[in-house]
Structures are given as C-alpha cells and as structure tokens.
C-alpha positions, 0 to 999 in steps of 0.5 A: 034425199039429197040431190046432187051436189054442185061443184065450183066451176073451173076455168082454164087460163083462157077463161074456158070453163073446163068439165071435171067429170070424173072419168075424163081424165083417163084414156078410154079404150075407144081413144086408144083405138084409133091411135093403134089402127093408125100405128097398123095402117102406117106399118101396112103403108111402109111394107107396101112402099118397101115392097113396091121398091124392091119389085120396081128395083128388081124388074127395071134393073139394068146390069149395064149400069151396075159397073159401067156401060161396058161391064157386061162386055168386060165380064164377057171377054176371056181377058177381063181385068179385075176391078179394083 
C-alpha cells in the first residue's frame, strides 16, 4: 500500500508557504453566504434610512418655506399673483 505522495512546497513572492490542497481554489458555500448576508443587511439599512428621511420630511414639513415665508398668505388671498 503506497503512502501519500509529497508535493514540493510552493512559496509566494514574499516567502510565505502556500497550501495547495484540493478545494481551496473554488469558493465554498460558506464563503458566499456572508457576502449575500452583507448585501441583504446593506439593502435593509438603505431602505430604512430612505423611509426615515421620507417620514421626517413629512412630519417636519413647513409649507411656509416651500415658496417663501409669505406663500400661504398669497395663496389664501383672493387676488393671488401667479408665480412665473
């Protein structure tokens, strides 16, 4: 019964020994899962931030600042002038 064959050691350009066992080159399912999880978390954080900004905009909207401080009075006036 022959023993395991020995491969010559391979080193990277900085002198570190490389482990060239089979299966290391292909990405495993466990490595893909954290990337997918990070993307999902990033998407959830993005939409939570977007919803928070829209909610804050709606809650603290001041119509008097939309077209100037006297806009509500001009709109309510009977002889309102048209803004061009």
